C-alpha positions as CSV (number, residue, x, y, z in Angstrom):
1,M,-17.4,-13.3,-18.4
2,G,-17.0,-9.5,-17.7
3,G,-18.3,-9.1,-21.8
4,R,-21.3,-11.6,-21.2
5,L,-22.2,-9.5,-18.2
6,A,-22.5,-6.5,-20.0
7,L,-24.5,-7.6,-22.8
8,E,-26.4,-9.1,-20.1
9,A,-26.9,-5.6,-18.0
10,A,-27.7,-4.3,-21.6
11,L,-30.3,-6.4,-22.5
12,A,-31.9,-6.0,-18.9
13,R,-32.0,-2.4,-19.8
14,P,-32.1,-1.5,-22.9
15,E,-33.3,1.9,-22.5
16,L,-29.9,3.0,-20.2
17,V,-27.5,1.5,-22.8
18,T,-26.7,4.0,-26.3
19,S,-23.4,1.7,-27.5
20,L,-21.0,-1.2,-26.1
21,H,-17.7,-1.9,-26.4
22,L,-17.0,-5.5,-26.1
23,I,-13.5,-7.3,-24.8
24,S,-12.4,-10.8,-26.6
25,T,-16.5,-11.5,-25.7
26,H,-18.5,-14.4,-27.2
27,P,-22.0,-13.6,-28.6
28,G,-23.7,-17.0,-27.9
29,G,-25.3,-19.0,-30.7
30,L,-24.0,-22.5,-29.7
31,T,-25.0,-25.5,-31.5
32,S,-26.5,-28.2,-29.3
33,Q,-23.3,-30.4,-29.5
34,E,-21.2,-27.5,-28.7
35,I,-23.8,-26.6,-25.0
36,A,-23.0,-30.0,-24.3
37,A,-19.5,-30.3,-24.8
38,R,-18.7,-26.9,-22.8
39,E,-21.8,-27.8,-19.9
40,V,-19.2,-30.7,-19.2
41,W,-16.0,-28.3,-19.4
42,N,-18.4,-26.1,-16.9
43,S,-18.3,-28.8,-14.6
44,V,-14.4,-29.8,-14.7
45,W,-13.6,-26.6,-13.9
46,A,-15.8,-25.4,-11.2
47,E,-15.0,-28.5,-9.5
48,R,-11.3,-27.4,-9.7
49,I,-12.0,-24.0,-8.6
50,L,-13.3,-25.9,-5.6
51,T,-10.4,-28.5,-4.7
52,L,-7.4,-27.2,-6.3
53,P,-5.0,-25.0,-4.6
54,W,-4.9,-21.4,-6.3
55,Q,-1.1,-21.5,-7.3
56,D,-2.3,-25.6,-8.7
57,L,-6.0,-23.8,-10.3
58,L,-4.1,-20.5,-12.0
59,E,-1.4,-22.6,-13.7
60,M,-4.0,-25.2,-15.2
61,W,-6.0,-21.9,-16.0
62,N,-3.3,-19.6,-17.6
63,S,-1.9,-23.0,-19.7
64,Q,-5.1,-23.3,-21.8
65,E,-4.7,-22.8,-25.3
66,I,-6.7,-19.6,-25.7
67,F,-3.8,-17.6,-23.7
68,A,-1.6,-18.9,-25.6
69,H,-0.9,-16.1,-27.7
70,G,0.0,-12.6,-25.7
71,S,0.9,-11.9,-22.4
72,A,1.4,-14.1,-19.5
73,S,-1.0,-14.1,-16.2
74,P,-0.2,-11.2,-13.6
75,T,1.3,-12.9,-10.3
76,P,-0.8,-12.0,-7.0
77,G,1.0,-9.1,-5.5
78,A,2.4,-7.8,-8.9
79,E,1.9,-3.8,-9.7
80,F,0.4,-3.1,-12.8
81,R,-0.4,0.5,-14.5
82,T,-3.1,1.3,-17.5
83,P,-3.3,4.2,-19.8
84,I,-6.4,5.1,-18.2
85,P,-6.3,7.2,-14.9
86,R,-6.9,5.2,-11.8
87,E,-10.2,7.8,-10.9
88,T,-11.4,7.4,-14.5
89,V,-11.9,3.4,-13.7
90,L,-13.6,4.3,-10.1
91,G,-15.7,6.9,-11.5
92,S,-14.6,9.8,-9.7
93,P,-12.8,11.9,-12.4
94,S,-9.9,14.4,-10.4
95,S,-8.6,17.3,-12.1
96,Q,-4.8,15.4,-10.3
97,P,-4.6,12.0,-12.5
98,D,-4.0,9.7,-9.9
99,T,-0.9,7.5,-11.7
100,R,-0.3,5.3,-8.7
101,P,-0.1,1.4,-10.3
102,W,-2.8,-0.9,-9.1
103,T,-2.1,-4.5,-7.3
104,W,-3.2,-7.5,-8.0
105,T,-4.5,-9.4,-5.2
106,P,-3.3,-12.5,-3.9
107,L,-5.7,-15.4,-3.1
108,T,-5.8,-17.2,0.8
109,E,-6.9,-20.3,0.6
110,G,-9.6,-20.3,3.2
111,D,-11.5,-18.2,1.5
112,S,-14.1,-20.9,0.7
113,T,-16.9,-18.4,0.1
114,L,-14.8,-16.5,-3.0
115,R,-14.3,-20.4,-4.6
116,Q,-17.8,-21.4,-4.3
117,R,-19.0,-18.0,-5.6
118,L,-16.4,-18.4,-8.6
119,A,-17.7,-22.3,-9.4
120,M,-21.4,-20.7,-9.5
121,A,-20.5,-17.7,-11.4
122,L,-18.6,-20.0,-14.6
123,K,-22.4,-22.0,-14.7
124,K,-24.5,-19.0,-14.1
125,W,-23.0,-17.0,-16.6
126,S,-21.2,-20.2,-18.9
127,V,-22.1,-18.8,-23.0
128,T,-24.4,-21.7,-22.5
129,Q,-27.3,-20.1,-20.5
130,Q,-26.6,-16.7,-23.4
131,T,-29.1,-16.4,-25.5
132,F,-27.8,-13.0,-26.6
133,L,-28.7,-13.8,-30.5
134,D,-32.4,-14.0,-30.1
135,A,-32.8,-10.6,-28.5
136,A,-31.1,-8.8,-31.3
137,T,-33.7,-6.4,-31.4
138,L,-33.0,-5.2,-27.6
139,W,-29.5,-4.6,-28.3
140,P,-27.5,-1.2,-28.6
141,A,-27.7,0.1,-32.0
142,S,-23.7,0.9,-31.5
143,V,-21.8,-2.7,-30.6
144,R,-18.4,-2.6,-31.0
145,W,-16.6,-6.5,-30.6
146,Y,-12.4,-6.1,-30.2
147,Y,-10.4,-8.9,-30.5
148,G,-6.6,-9.8,-30.5
149,D,-5.6,-10.3,-33.7
150,L,-3.5,-13.3,-32.1
151,D,-6.2,-14.8,-30.7
152,A,-7.3,-17.3,-33.2
153,K,-10.9,-18.7,-31.3
154,Y,-12.3,-15.0,-31.4
155,R,-10.7,-13.6,-35.4
156,D,-12.3,-17.3,-36.8
157,L,-15.2,-16.6,-34.3
158,Y,-16.1,-13.3,-35.6
159,S,-15.4,-13.5,-38.8
160,G,-17.8,-16.5,-39.0
161,P,-21.6,-17.2,-39.6
162,L,-23.1,-16.2,-36.4
163,F,-22.7,-12.6,-36.9
164,Q,-24.1,-13.2,-40.3
165,T,-27.8,-14.3,-39.5
166,A,-30.8,-12.5,-41.0
167,R,-32.0,-11.8,-37.6
168,L,-29.1,-9.5,-36.5
169,K,-28.8,-8.0,-40.1
170,S,-32.7,-7.2,-39.7
171,A,-32.3,-5.3,-36.5
172,N,-29.7,-3.0,-38.1
173,L,-27.6,-2.6,-35.7
174,D,-24.0,-1.1,-36.4
175,F,-22.0,-3.9,-35.7
176,R,-17.9,-3.4,-36.0
177,K,-15.3,-6.1,-35.3
178,I,-11.9,-3.8,-34.4
179,A,-8.6,-6.4,-34.4
180,I,-5.7,-5.3,-31.7
181,P,-2.4,-6.2,-33.3
182,G,-0.4,-8.0,-31.5
183,A,-2.7,-9.1,-28.6
184,G,-4.2,-12.5,-27.6
185,H,-7.0,-12.9,-25.7
186,R,-6.2,-10.7,-22.8
187,I,-6.0,-7.4,-24.8
188,P,-5.9,-5.1,-21.8
189,L,-2.8,-6.6,-20.7
190,D,-1.1,-6.6,-23.9
191,Q,-2.2,-3.9,-25.6
192,P,-3.8,-1.5,-23.3
193,K,-2.9,2.1,-24.6
194,A,-4.1,0.4,-28.3
195,L,-7.1,-0.2,-26.4
196,S,-8.0,2.4,-24.8
197,D,-7.3,4.5,-28.0
198,H,-9.2,2.5,-30.2
199,I,-12.4,2.7,-27.2
200,L,-12.4,6.2,-27.4
201,T,-12.0,6.7,-31.2
202,Q,-15.3,5.3,-31.2
203,I,-17.1,7.1,-28.9
204,K,-15.8,10.1,-29.9
205,E,-17.3,9.1,-33.3
206,Q,-20.7,8.1,-31.6
207,T,-21.2,11.8,-29.8
């Protein structure tokens, strides 16, 4: 969903964006049958988000086929590290890199507001609501699509007909699809160093 939000922001304010780097992001372009099936899926999962205990919900979510290859989902309260300094992520560069690990925040059962927001977001920003391919002329000139080479669904998606449409070709966009070896759908968890190296390389090429 994060990638779709990035796309939506870029299309809303194209003058502010010169390039996009999207990780395991669906470009849209579903058929009417796919949209109908996905809307049923959205409704089922929205109901689960609203009603299931967090632990049961997370276990069901992580058992989906798309997450079958790659790192296990982190445990709430566990620490994790990224190859990118904390201050870079937070937007406050410092001469003294902060190497402290991040911590996954445990979810509390009584937080109904969070549940409602998650259920709403699942439907509002669903791929069924996205029409990015219809707005190709507003896309940044440079777009990089990263996918894990163990992520069969997105590997097939990125090599399929969606990226071969006349609309995209006529927009003269610099689209590149980049496979990250040894990664499944959750590339930042599976191969954080390889991903950050690829992104930094692409950014340097564009400047």
